[in-house]
N, C-alpha and C positions, 0 to 999 in steps of 0.2 A: 094733766092738762097743761101744767107749767112748761114741761119740755116740748109738748106739741106747739104751744104758743110761741116759744122761743125759736123753734125750728121754722115755723111759718114767717115769723118776723125777720129772721136772717135771710131766708129764701126770697122774700118779697123785696127787701132792700137790695140784695145782691143782683137780682134780675133786673130791677129798675136801673141800677148803675150800669150793668152790662149792656142793656138795651140802649141807654143814652149814649154811652161811649162808642158803641158800634155805629150809631147814626152820626155822631160827631166826627168819626173817622172820615166819613164821606158825606158832608152836609149838602153837596151839590146833588148827589144821588137821592138823598132824602127829600130835597126840594123838588126833584123831578116827580117823586112819588106823590108829594102833596099837590103838585100841579095836576097830576092825573085825577086825584080825588076831586079837586075843585072844578075841573072840567066836567066830570061826571055829574056832580051836584048841580052845576050851572045848567047843564042840558036837561037833567031830570026835573029840576025845580026852577023853571024860567023866572018865576016871580021873585026869586031870591038871587038872580044873577047879579044884581047891584051889590050884593055882599060878596059872592064868590069870585067875581072878576078882580076886585082889589086884592083879595086874599091870594089869588093866583099870582098877581104881580109882586106880592110880598113873600113869596114862598121861601126864598133863601133866608130872609130874616126869621121867619117862622120856624124854618128847619133848625137853625142854631138855637133859637129861643126854647122851643119845645123839647129838643134833645138835651139841652143844658138843664131844663127844669126836671127832666127824668133823673139825671145824675144828682142834682141838688136835693130833690125829695128823697131819693134812695139813700143818700148819705145822711140826711136829716133823720130818716127813720132808723138807720143803724146806730146813730149817735143818740137817739131818743130825745132829740132837741125839739121841744114843743110837740110832743108825740101826738096828742089828740088833733091839733091843728094840721100837722103833717099828714096824718091819716085822712083827714077830711079833704085835703088838697089832692091826695093820691086817688081817692075814690072818684073825684071829678074827672081826672085823667083816665082812669080805668073805664068808667062808663062811656066816655068819649071814644076811646079806642075800641071798646066792645061794640059800640054802635057802628063804627066804621067797618070792622071786620065782619059783622053780621050782614051789613048792607052789601059788602063785596061778595060774600058767600051766597046770600039769598038771591041776588040779582045778577051775579056773575059779571060784576062791573070792573073791579080791579083784581087781577088774578094773583098778585103778590102784594101783601100789605106793607112790606118794607120794615116790619117790626124789628128785625135784626139786620137791616141793611142787606148787602149782598153776601154777607158771611153765612147766614142760614136762610135759605129760601123756604117759606111756608105757604102751603096752599090755603085758600080762603077759609075753609071750614076748620082746618088745623089751627089757623090764627085765631079764629073765634073761640075754639075750645081752650086755647092757651090763655085768652083773656078771661074766660070763665074760671079757669084754674087760679089766675091771679086774684080775681074777685073773691074766690073761696079763701085764699090765703089772707086777703085783707079782712074778710069777715071774722076769721079766727082771731086775728090780732086785735081788731077793733073791739070785739066783745069780750076780750080777755086781757085788757090793758093792765089789770091789777097784777099780772105776772111780770110786767115790764115797768115797774114803778121807778127803778133807779135810772136816772138820766146820766149819761156819760159826760155830757157837757151842759152847762147852763150859764146864764148871765153873760158877762163880757167875754169870757173865754169861748163860750158857745157861739156868740155872735162873730167873734174873730175867726173861729174855725169855719163857720158857714160862709163867711165873706171870702175866705181863701178858697174854699171848695167851689164857690160860685164863679170866682174870677178864673180859676183853673179850667173849669168846664167850658165857660164861654170862650176863654183864650184858645183852647184846643179846637173848638169849632171854627172860630174866626180865622185861625192860622190855616186850617184845612180848606176853608172857603177861598182863601187867596192864593192857595198853592194846590198841589195834588194830594189825594188821600195819603195818610201815613202808611196804610196797608191796603194793597190793591187786591180785591177778591174777584175781579172780573176776568174774563178769558183773555183779555189783551194786556195783561200785566207784563212787566219786564221779565224776560226769560222764557216766555211762552212762544212756541212756534205756531203761527197761525195756520199754515198749510196742514200741519199735523192735526190740529184741532178740528179741521174741516173734514177729517176722515173718522169713521166710527172706530171705536176701540176693538169691537168684535163684529163679525158678520152676524146678521140677524138669524135667530133660531125660532122656528114656528111650531106651534102645536095645533093640530087640526082636529076638528070634531066631526064625527060621522054618525049616521043613524041607519038602523036596519030593523024592521019589524018591531018598533018600539024600544029597541035597545040603543044605547049610546056608547060610542067608543072614542077615546082620545089617543092620538098618536102623533109622532113627529114626522112620520112618513105616510104617504098615501098607501093604503092597503092594496095588495094585489087582487083581492076579491072585489070585483066591480059591483057586487050587490050592496056594498056599503055606500050610502049617499052622503056627499060632502054637505056640511051645514055651516061651519064657521071656522075662523082662523084666529089664533092669538099669538102675539109676539112674546116669546119667553124672556128675552133680555132687552127690553125697550131702552133702558138707560145706556147700556153698553153699546147698543147698535145704533144709537143716535149721535151724530157728531156734536161736540160742544159748541162749535161755531157753524151755523147753518145759513146765515144771511149776510156774510161778508162778500159783497159783490161790488166791484168798482167798474164804472162805465165812463168812456170818454164823451166829449160833447156830441159825437155822432151816434152815440148809443151803443158802441161796441164794448164788449166785455174785455177789460184789460186787467182783471184781477191777477192773472198769472204773472204778467209783466211787473205789476206792483210788488208782488211777493218774490221777486228775483233780483239779486244784486243788492247794492247799498242804496237805501232810499232815505231821504230827509223829507218828511211829509208834513205839510201845514194843514191842520184840520180846522176848517171854518164851519161850525155847525149851523149857525144862523147869522147872516150878515146884519140883521137888525140889532142883535145883541152883542156883536163882536166888538172888542175893544180896538178901535182904530188907531189909538195913540201908539200902539206897539209895532205898527207895520214898518216904520223907518228902520227899526232894529232888526225885524225879520228880513227886510230887503238886504241889509248889509250882510247878514249871515248867509243868505242865499247866494249873493254875489261871491262871497268868499268860498262857499261850498262848491260852486261851479268850477273853481280853479284847484280844488283839492286833488291830491294824488290818489286819494281813496276812490276816485271815480264815483262820486255821490250824485245820484239823480235827485233833483228837487221836484216836488209835485205838490199841488194844493188839491185837497178833496173837500167837497162841500155837499150839503143837502139842499142848498138854495137853488131856486129855479135858474136856468141858464141865463136868461136875459137879465135878471136882477143881479146875478153874480158878476156878469160881464161889466155891468155899470159900476158895481162895487170895486172890482179889481182895478179899474181905471182910476177911481177916486183915491185909492191907497197906493197906486203905482206898483201893483203886484204883477211882476212879469213872468211868473212861473207858469208852466203848463197846468191845466186843472182838469179834474174829473169829478164824478158824482157818486154818492153812496146814500143809503137810507139814513134818515135823521136819527133814528133810534140806535143804529149801529155806531154812528159817530159819537153819540153821547156815552156809549159803553167803551169806546176806544180810549177816550180821554175826557176827564172832567175839567176841561178848559176850553174857552171859546174866545179867541183861537188858541190852539195848542200844537205842540210839535211831537211827532212820532218818528223815531229812528228805527229802521228795519235793516237787517242783514239776512238776505235770503228768506224773508218771511218771519224771522225771529225778532221779537221786540227787544231791542237792546237799550233803549232809553226813551223816556217821555218827559216833556217839559211844559210847565204852565207858562202862560204869557208873562207872568211876573218873574220868571226864572229863565229867560232866553239865554241859551248857552253861547259861549264863544266857539269858533270852529274847532279848536283843538279838543274841546270837550266832546264834540260829536265824533271826531276822528278817534279819540280814545275809546269811546263806547263801541266803535266799529272794529276794534282790534280783536 
């Protein structure tokens, strides 16, 4: 039992640290997932909307706080620093996460829990089973603490170690919150060609089910014998035959699809996801960059893409003196394109060559260098 306990202890600590770091890599994405949960709970339990609405507004703070807490508790467990209290705190988080994943699975509310960010996508029931597994690990460790009596740190050295780990975890999250994720796991990461991702990797292959006189036959082709009656069809390669990008559609103010034009040539695109939350102080710098880009020998077309309604965006662009042409796309797509509002996307024939947070607005030479 000693070895089993130590294995469970190591697995539990490592998984908590891994889960926390993955979320801290992209705290904005984690915040989006929290907002989705809070919106669901606010709609399903109107009597508690007074609680969920403020939590929705504090989603980015909660994203960094909860993700950092996972890392801190995971490290504390591995160091066996106040082991019993650490385990008591861990079970509170585990029960909370288990409730969320069960609710998502049972009522089909949030189809991806975001447990491991966009690095590993888990279906609701898989997420729930994962949390049950973690609870099982916790139970083994908690009820066999006698096999983990030796604390690797204690007293002042332990406090200093945990302070350092806490500062490091929070710092990683805060830095990613004010810039772009350290590692981009989304389809629109630098180096990806969007038109290519809009095509399936393979043509779909089908398996057909036929019946005749109580007999069942499955085949990939229709039989020449017409006495077999068709009953059902199954796609044999659903993942390979489904494009990675299915909803990247750009329309102009008249409603015309201009996706192909956007994915052709050199493009410097300003993404404004939501004008209500966009940082307006950065637009003088954006406007200087756009003016310089219009004179570039690289023939860079400048465009703004937003998900805000046309009338509201027209008022906004006048307020910030934004003189670029503009177009529209789905809000969820723009959140996936870049974790910044506003943010910059640089394309060369549909290939993402650079992305910039509004805290990191580049000079023209940086954009031109990315387009080489």
